[in-house]
C-alpha positions, 0 to 999 in steps of 0.5 A: 663742044666749044661753048655752052650756057651757064644760068644762075637762078634764085627761086623765091616764088612761082614767078621767079620759078617761071623765069629760069624755066622760060630762059631754058626754053628759049635757049633750047629754041635756038640751041637744042643740043648745047649743054646748060649749067644751072647754078642755084643760088640758095632757092626756096626748094618749095618753089623750084619746079621744072616745066618738064624733064630738061635734057643735057642740063647740069644742076649745081647747088651753090656752095656760096649762097648770095654770091650770084654775080660771081658763081658762073665764073667760079664754077666754070673755072672750077669744073671747066664745063666748056672753053667758052660760055654764055653767062645768064643771070636770072 
């Protein structure tokens, strides 16, 4: 696996919950087997609902709430998920 996807999310209502779900579905349409890392940036857990059980996804709760723009780079360096990443901000 030479690359994967990192997606940040901050869910605060039903609409923003739809955004990350739609993003994951779009990635899976073209890259069904690639690893996806979802970094949660202080979401309201009452609204975080996956549309279904996604495969090959790692979920990370951010240690640094509110640092959404930097989180993908920090966790990519910290965990070395893959050598290259496509980073998508919600």
